[in-house]
VEXDOMI-408737 format. One record per residue (C-alpha): residue number from 0; residue in one letter; x, y, z. Coordinates in Angstrom, 2 decimals, padded with zeros to 5 digits. Each point is the difference from the previous one (the first is absolute). Layout:
N
[rec NUM "A" [X Y Z]]
...
***
This chain:
199
[rec 0 "M" [034.08 -001.41 -020.66]]
[rec 1 "F" [-002.69 -001.02 002.52]]
[rec 2 "V" [-001.12 003.63 000.41]]
[rec 3 "H" [-000.55 000.24 -003.78]]
[rec 4 "Y" [-002.17 -003.12 000.17]]
[rec 5 "L" [-002.10 001.51 002.83]]
[rec 6 "K" [-000.43 003.24 -001.93]]
[rec 7 "D" [-000.80 -001.75 -003.28]]
[rec 8 "K" [-002.67 -002.09 001.75]]
[rec 9 "N" [-001.32 003.09 001.81]]
[rec 10 "I" [000.43 -001.69 003.39]]
[rec 11 "N" [-000.89 002.50 002.71]]
[rec 12 "N" [000.00 -002.18 003.14]]
[rec 13 "I" [002.87 -002.17 001.20]]
[rec 14 "L" [000.27 -002.07 003.15]]
[rec 15 "I" [003.62 -000.43 001.07]]
[rec 16 "T" [000.92 -002.46 002.73]]
[rec 17 "T" [003.02 -001.19 001.91]]
[rec 18 "E" [-000.03 -002.92 002.40]]
[rec 19 "H" [-001.32 002.15 002.88]]
[rec 20 "H" [-001.39 003.14 -001.58]]
[rec 21 "S" [-001.98 001.48 -002.89]]
[rec 22 "F" [-000.40 003.26 -001.92]]
[rec 23 "V" [-002.63 001.24 -002.42]]
[rec 24 "V" [000.95 002.11 -003.02]]
[rec 25 "S" [-002.88 002.03 -001.44]]
[rec 26 "V" [000.34 001.93 -003.25]]
[rec 27 "F" [-002.31 003.03 -000.02]]
[rec 28 "D" [-000.31 002.69 -002.69]]
[rec 29 "D" [002.50 002.37 001.57]]
[rec 30 "V" [002.04 -002.13 002.41]]
[rec 31 "V" [001.24 -003.50 000.81]]
[rec 32 "R" [-000.69 -000.85 003.64]]
[rec 33 "V" [001.82 -002.62 002.07]]
[rec 34 "T" [-002.00 -001.04 003.05]]
[rec 35 "D" [001.71 -001.74 002.89]]
[rec 36 "P" [-002.48 -001.19 002.66]]
[rec 37 "N" [002.52 000.76 002.76]]
[rec 38 "F" [001.17 003.44 -001.08]]
[rec 39 "G" [-002.68 001.57 -002.19]]
[rec 40 "Y" [000.71 001.02 -003.57]]
[rec 41 "A" [002.40 001.90 -002.23]]
[rec 42 "D" [-000.79 001.53 -003.40]]
[rec 43 "F" [002.31 -000.12 -003.03]]
[rec 44 "S" [-000.11 001.47 -003.48]]
[rec 45 "S" [000.79 -003.28 -001.78]]
[rec 46 "L" [-000.41 -003.76 000.33]]
[rec 47 "E" [003.78 -000.41 -000.25]]
[rec 48 "Q" [000.54 002.26 003.03]]
[rec 49 "S" [-002.61 -001.81 002.07]]
[rec 50 "L" [001.45 -003.45 -000.70]]
[rec 51 "A" [003.55 001.23 000.70]]
[rec 52 "F" [-001.26 001.43 003.30]]
[rec 53 "I" [-001.42 -003.39 001.03]]
[rec 54 "E" [003.17 -001.82 -001.01]]
[rec 55 "N" [002.14 002.44 001.98]]
[rec 56 "S" [-002.38 000.06 002.99]]
[rec 57 "V" [000.19 -003.73 000.46]]
[rec 58 "S" [003.79 000.00 000.15]]
[rec 59 "I" [000.79 003.42 001.51]]
[rec 60 "S" [001.74 -001.58 003.02]]
[rec 61 "P" [000.50 -003.53 001.38]]
[rec 62 "D" [-002.59 000.62 002.74]]
[rec 63 "I" [-002.66 001.33 -002.38]]
[rec 64 "K" [000.77 -002.82 -002.42]]
[rec 65 "E" [-000.66 -002.53 002.75]]
[rec 66 "I" [-003.29 001.67 000.99]]
[rec 67 "Y" [-001.28 -000.06 -003.59]]
[rec 68 "T" [001.35 -003.37 -001.06]]
[rec 69 "G" [000.79 -002.01 003.12]]
[rec 70 "K" [003.59 -000.54 -001.14]]
[rec 71 "K" [003.24 001.88 -000.41]]
[rec 72 "G" [001.02 -001.66 -003.27]]
[rec 73 "D" [-001.53 000.27 -003.45]]
[rec 74 "V" [-003.48 001.48 -000.25]]
[rec 75 "A" [-002.78 -001.58 -002.03]]
[rec 76 "I" [-002.47 002.62 -001.23]]
[rec 77 "D" [-003.12 -001.27 -001.76]]
[rec 78 "M" [-002.32 002.12 -002.14]]
[rec 79 "F" [-003.63 -000.87 -000.66]]
[rec 80 "I" [-002.12 001.64 -002.67]]
[rec 81 "M" [-003.42 -000.45 -001.56]]
[rec 82 "E" [000.27 000.69 -003.71]]
[rec 83 "D" [-003.57 001.30 -000.10]]
[rec 84 "N" [000.48 001.97 003.28]]
[rec 85 "Q" [-003.07 -001.75 001.45]]
[rec 86 "W" [001.31 -000.69 003.50]]
[rec 87 "G" [-003.57 -000.06 001.28]]
[rec 88 "R" [-000.39 -003.53 -001.35]]
[rec 89 "I" [002.52 -001.43 002.46]]
[rec 90 "I" [000.08 002.39 002.97]]
[rec 91 "D" [-002.57 001.79 002.13]]
[rec 92 "H" [-001.48 003.23 -001.41]]
[rec 93 "D" [001.31 002.06 002.94]]
[rec 94 "A" [003.50 -001.19 -000.77]]
[rec 95 "C" [-000.54 001.11 -003.60]]
[rec 96 "Q" [-000.70 003.52 001.23]]
[rec 97 "L" [003.67 000.17 000.95]]
[rec 98 "T" [000.95 -000.21 -003.66]]
[rec 99 "S" [-002.96 001.65 -001.72]]
[rec 100 "V" [-000.50 003.13 002.11]]
[rec 101 "K" [002.70 002.59 000.59]]
[rec 102 "H" [-000.38 000.51 003.75]]
[rec 103 "L" [001.18 003.25 001.54]]
[rec 104 "S" [001.27 000.52 003.53]]
[rec 105 "S" [-001.65 002.57 002.28]]
[rec 106 "V" [002.88 002.40 -000.64]]
[rec 107 "E" [-000.42 -000.31 -003.79]]
[rec 108 "K" [-003.77 000.53 000.29]]
[rec 109 "L" [000.52 003.07 002.20]]
[rec 110 "R" [002.52 001.48 -002.45]]
[rec 111 "K" [-002.51 -000.43 -002.83]]
[rec 112 "L" [-002.76 001.65 002.08]]
[rec 113 "N" [002.04 003.21 000.39]]
[rec 114 "M" [-002.66 001.16 002.49]]
[rec 115 "D" [000.32 003.13 002.18]]
[rec 116 "I" [-001.34 -000.06 003.56]]
[rec 117 "Q" [-000.54 003.14 002.07]]
[rec 118 "L" [000.88 -000.35 003.67]]
[rec 119 "G" [-000.67 003.27 001.82]]
[rec 120 "D" [002.26 002.62 -001.60]]
[rec 121 "G" [002.03 -002.52 -001.99]]
[rec 122 "V" [-000.57 -001.85 -003.26]]
[rec 123 "F" [001.77 -003.34 -000.41]]
[rec 124 "K" [000.27 -002.66 -002.69]]
[rec 125 "I" [-001.61 -003.26 001.09]]
[rec 126 "I" [003.21 -001.90 -000.86]]
[rec 127 "D" [001.90 002.25 002.44]]
[rec 128 "L" [-002.49 -000.67 002.80]]
[rec 129 "Y" [000.44 -003.72 -000.63]]
[rec 130 "N" [003.79 000.31 -000.02]]
[rec 131 "Y" [-000.01 002.02 003.23]]
[rec 132 "G" [-002.07 -002.66 001.78]]
[rec 133 "V" [-003.26 001.93 000.40]]
[rec 134 "F" [-002.95 -001.97 001.37]]
[rec 135 "F" [-003.67 000.93 -000.13]]
[rec 136 "N" [-002.33 -001.58 002.53]]
[rec 137 "G" [002.63 -002.62 000.83]]
[rec 138 "K" [000.69 -001.04 -003.63]]
[rec 139 "R" [002.94 001.08 -002.11]]
[rec 140 "I" [-000.99 002.32 -002.82]]
[rec 141 "D" [-000.01 -001.93 -003.27]]
[rec 142 "E" [-001.55 000.09 -003.47]]
[rec 143 "K" [-003.51 -000.49 001.47]]
[rec 144 "F" [000.15 003.29 001.95]]
[rec 145 "S" [-002.31 002.48 -001.73]]
[rec 146 "I" [-000.41 003.10 002.20]]
[rec 147 "S" [001.71 002.96 -001.69]]
[rec 148 "K" [-000.72 002.59 002.72]]
[rec 149 "L" [-000.21 -001.08 003.61]]
[rec 150 "S" [-002.27 001.67 002.56]]
[rec 151 "F" [001.21 000.70 003.55]]
[rec 152 "N" [-001.62 -003.23 001.25]]
[rec 153 "E" [001.60 -001.98 -002.82]]
[rec 154 "L" [003.41 001.56 000.67]]
[rec 155 "Y" [-000.32 -001.17 003.59]]
[rec 156 "K" [-000.10 -003.59 -001.29]]
[rec 157 "M" [003.44 000.38 -001.61]]
[rec 158 "T" [003.22 -001.26 001.54]]
[rec 159 "I" [003.57 -000.50 -001.19]]
[rec 160 "S" [002.03 -003.14 000.60]]
[rec 161 "L" [003.35 001.31 001.23]]
[rec 162 "D" [001.64 -003.31 -000.94]]
[rec 163 "I" [-001.14 000.28 -003.64]]
[rec 164 "L" [000.90 003.70 -000.15]]
[rec 165 "K" [003.46 -000.65 001.48]]
[rec 166 "K" [000.61 -002.83 -002.48]]
[rec 167 "Y" [-001.02 002.28 -002.88]]
[rec 168 "I" [002.31 002.78 001.19]]
[rec 169 "D" [002.88 -002.45 000.57]]
[rec 170 "T" [-000.28 -001.55 -003.47]]
[rec 171 "N" [-000.78 003.04 -002.18]]
[rec 172 "Y" [001.70 003.27 -000.82]]
[rec 173 "I" [-002.12 002.72 001.62]]
[rec 174 "T" [000.18 003.45 -001.59]]
[rec 175 "A" [-000.55 003.17 002.03]]
[rec 176 "K" [-003.40 000.35 -001.72]]
[rec 177 "E" [-001.06 -003.52 000.98]]
[rec 178 "H" [001.30 000.56 003.54]]
[rec 179 "E" [-002.31 003.02 000.30]]
[rec 180 "K" [-002.88 -002.04 -001.42]]
[rec 181 "I" [000.51 -002.76 002.61]]
[rec 182 "K" [000.17 002.63 002.77]]
[rec 183 "L" [-003.24 001.55 -001.26]]
[rec 184 "L" [-001.70 -003.40 -000.04]]
[rec 185 "I" [001.06 -000.79 003.57]]
[rec 186 "N" [-001.06 003.49 001.15]]
[rec 187 "E" [-003.44 -000.34 -001.61]]
[rec 188 "I" [-000.65 -003.36 001.63]]
[rec 189 "N" [001.35 001.19 003.39]]
[rec 190 "K" [-002.01 003.25 -000.21]]
[rec 191 "V" [-003.27 -001.91 -000.34]]
[rec 192 "S" [000.99 -002.32 002.83]]
[rec 193 "E" [000.83 002.94 002.31]]
[rec 194 "Q" [-003.21 001.88 -000.89]]
[rec 195 "N" [-002.04 -003.10 000.70]]
[rec 196 "K" [001.59 -000.40 003.45]]
[rec 197 "S" [-001.01 003.56 000.93]]
[rec 198 "L" [-003.66 -000.47 -001.02]]
***
């Protein structure tokens, strides 16, 4: 019943609070996003799904329930809306950006870029370099990286975080093709490092 009211009134931002926590629900054109300041966000295809997720999250276990609400008994969940969706009248503009702009994580931005980067004899997707823990000049490759073909001197500035690479390998299914790709990447970076030592 309440969901129908929200839809009828075209409410696209909802602040949901418990005694010790809060969530923001943002309705965008293609997705309904639940943002939790402690854990990030999750996207849903409907308002009903997003509200059910919050209700279930708060009471998933006695320990979680206590973290969110401060008590193990009944949970009071409050919902705040602005019928005209003008949250900017009562909260800071930067806070409004949370509900008015669909922010993307670095991984999502990298997937959208779909950029190829040539490293020596190999060509790699930028998202793969990020996933494998590749750093350039001491900074992890991200959506701001714009060099599509690296020179020898630029290749020398590349390193791989073995911790990030190990975590990726431990938490993902690696095909034989991807295994060869990772080997090629490591070989290209090591080759430059070895050549530089002999200069």
